[in-house]
N, C-alpha and C positions, 0 to 999 in steps of 0.2 A: 467396157461400161465402167463409169466412175463409181467408186465406193462411196457410201454415205458418210457424213460426218458423225462423230460419236461423242455428243455432249454428255457431261456428267449429270445434267438435270435440266428440267424445263426452265428453271430460273434464268439461265443464260440465253434463252431464246424468246422469252415472254414479250419483251419490248418490241419485237419485230412483227407481232401479230395482234390484231384486234379481235379475232374470232378463231375458236377451235371447234372443229367438227370431230368428235371423239367416238370411236367404237365403244361398245359396252362389254359384251361377253369376251373374256380373254384380255381385256385392258383394265377395266375397273372392278371386275369380279370374275369368278370362275364357275358360277352357278351354285356354289356352296357358301362362299364368303367373299366379302369385299377385299380388294387389294388396297390396304390403308394408305400406302405411300402414293398410289395413283390418285385416289380420291382427294388426298391432301394437296396434291399438285394442282388439281383443277380448282379446288377451293381458293388457293392462293392466286391463281391466274385471274379468277373472277374478282378477288379482293383488290387486285391491281387495275381493275377497270375492263378486263377482257370479258368476252361473252363465250359461253360454252353451250353448244347444241350437241347432244348425244345423237348418234346416227347409227342405227343398228339394223341388221338384216333379220331380226326376229319377225316371224310372220304373224304378229299380233299388233293391235293398236297401241299407241303411246301409253295410255292409261294402264294397260296390262303390263307393259314393260316396267313402268315405274312402281307398280304395286309390290313387286318383289324386292325393291331396293332396301326398304327399312329392315326387313328380316335378315338381309344379307349384310347390313351395316354400311350401305352406301348413303352418305349424307345428302340431304336435299340441297345443301349449299354448294354442291359440286357441279351443278349445271343450271342453266336457264331454261332449256327446252329439250325435248326429245322427239325425234322423228324415226319411224320404223318402216321396214319394208312392208309391214302389214298396212300402214297408212297409205303407202304408195300403191299397194295392190288394190285396196278398196277404191282408190281413185280410178285405176284402170278398169275395174269392174263397173264402176258408175258410168263409164263411157259406152257401155254395151247394153242399153235398156232392152228388156224383152228377150234377151238371149237365155239359152239353157246351159247350165253349168254342171260339169262332172267334177265332183270334189274328190280328191285323192289324198289320203293321209289322215291326219287328225287322230293320233293314238289315244286322245282323251275324249273322243267323240265330237260330233258337230256342235254340240252345245258350247264346247270350249272355243271353237273357232268361228262362231256365228258372227262375231264382230266384223269379220272381213266383208260380209255381204248383207247382214241384217238391215232391212229397210230399203234395200235397193230393188229396182224393178227387174228381178231375175227369176228364172225358174230353175229347177234342179232335177237332173236325171243322172245318177251316178253310173253312167255307162257311155260307150262310144256314140250313143244316139244324141249326145249333147252338141252344143256349138263350140264350146271351149273347155279345156281341161284345167282346173285350178289345182295345182300341186302344192300342198301345204307341208308334206313331209312323209315319213314312213307311218304305216299303221301301227307298227310296234317298233318304236325308236330304239329300244334296248336290244332287240334280237334280229331285226330284219337287215338284209343286205340289198344294195341297189339292184343287183342282178336278179333278185327274186321277182322283180317287177317287169322284167324285159318282155315276156310274152303278153302281159296285160297292156303295157305301153305300146307295143307294136300294133295293137288293134286301134288305138287312138291315132297313131301315125297313118295307118292305112285308111282311116276315115277322114283324114285331112284336118284333124282338130289341132289348133294351136294350143300350146301349153303356156299358162300364166304361172310362173314360178314365184311363189310367195316368199321364198328365202333362197337367194342365190348361193349361200354358203354350202359347201360340200360336207364339211364336218364341223362339229363343235366339241370342245372339251368340257366335260362335267366332272369336277374334281380331277382325278388323274386318268380318266378314260375318255376316248374319242367316240362320238356317235355320228352316224350319217344324218345328213339334212336333205332338204328338197333339191338343192343344187346338184346332188349326186344323181338323183332321178332325172333331172333335166339333162345331165350329160348322157345318160342312156337314151333319152328321147331324141336328142340331137344325133347321136350315133346311129339311130334307126332312121334318120332322115326327117325327123319332125321339126317344126318351128317352135321356138321358145321365146317368150316375152319375159324380160327381167325388169321389174320395177325397182329392185334394190341395188346395192353396191355391187359392182363398180359402174352401174349405169346411171344416166342423167336424172331420171325422175325423182329419186330420193334426195339427190343434192339440190334439185330445184325446190323441193318442199322445205328442206333444211334452211336454205338461204332466204326463203320467204318468211320463215319463222324468225330468223335473225333480224331481218329488216323490220319486222313488227315490233322489235324492241326499241326502235327509235332511229336507227341508221343502217344502211346496207353494209354488208361485210366488204372490206377492202383488202385486207391481208389475212388470208386463211391458212391455217395449219390443220391438216388431217392426221389424226392419230389412230393407229390400228395395229393388229397383230397378224394380218393376212396380206401377203404380197398380191394375191389374186383379186382381192376385193378392195381392201383399204388403200394400199399403195397404188394399185392400178387405177382405182376410182379417182384418187387425188390427181394423178397424172392426166387422166382424161379430161378433168375439169380445169386443169392448169393451176392446181394448188400445190404447195409444198406438203411433204409427208414426213411423219415420224413413225418408223416401225419399232414396235416393242416386242420383246421376246417372251411374253408371259402367256401366250395363247396356244396355238397349235404346235409350234415348234419348241422342243425342249433343247436348250443349248448347252454345250460343254464348256471347256475352259477357254477356248479361243473364240469368243463371241464375235469379234470383228471379222475374222476370216469366214466363220460359218455364215454370218448374215450376208456378207458380200457374195458368197457362193450361192446362198439360197435365193437372193434377189436375181442373180444372174440366171439361175435355173428357170425363173419365171419370166425373164426378159424385162424386169422392172428395175427402176432406180429410185430409191428413197432418198429424200434430202438428208434425213438424220436417222439414227438407230440407237436404241438403248435397251439394256436387258429387261427393264421394266419402267413404266412411267413413274417418275419421281420429281420432286421440286429441286 
C-alpha cells in the first residue's frame, strides 16, 4: 500500500481543489476549544475562492452543530455550509411514514434529540415491539460501555429490527479522553447478526447531502478534498466516493515522534490509503 504524501500545509494543495468536505470534531475542535491553525486554514482556502462544507457524524441537525462553534472559538468564516449524520438520519426516517421507532441512547433525554424525528409521521415504542431501532448513542456517555447493551440489543436482533445508526463513529475525543459513540453499539448489533443502516460517513447518504449543499452555492463540486482524523470514516468515505483525502492527526490517534511511519502503519491497519497526511490541519 502506497504511503500518503506529507505536505507542510494546505497552501501547497489549495489550487488543486474547488471544494473541501471537512470533518468537525477532531479536526477543527476537540469539544473544548477550536484548533486555531485548522480554522485559519479553512478561512484562507475560502478567501482564495474555495468552498468548505463541514461534514460531521454528529447525530444532531446542522443548526445544533453550529450552535457550539462560537463558544469554542470556531469562526463563521471557516465554512460555507454544514451537513451532519443527524440530517441524513432524519431523511432516512422520513422515508418510513407510519412506522414505530425504538429510540436508544440520548443521555440528555429525548428533548435533546427530538430534532431527528420531530414533525415526521412516526410513532414511538422504546422496546423491541417497534419497527426500527434508532441508535443515537449511550444512555450515559461518560460511564457506559458498548458491551453493557449486548443483552438488550440481542432482543432487537431476535425480533428482526433493523438499526438506524445516527452516528457511525465508534469513539470521540473530548479534551484528552475518549468516549464511546453509537457506532460502537452498531458493531455489537452486527456481531449479533443484526442489520445496520448507516446514513453518516463513510456511507453515501451524507456525501450526497453535502454535494447538494455545495451545488446550491452556484456550481457543482468538481475537485473535492475530504479532510478528517479517522481512517475508518473520513479516509474510507473519501475513497468510496472517489475523492482525495487528507488525514490529520489531531483526533483519535495521538502520534509520537515518527508521524510519517505511524500514519502509514495506521492506514495499513485499516486497509485504507489517504492521499495526504499532516499532524494537524494548517495553512
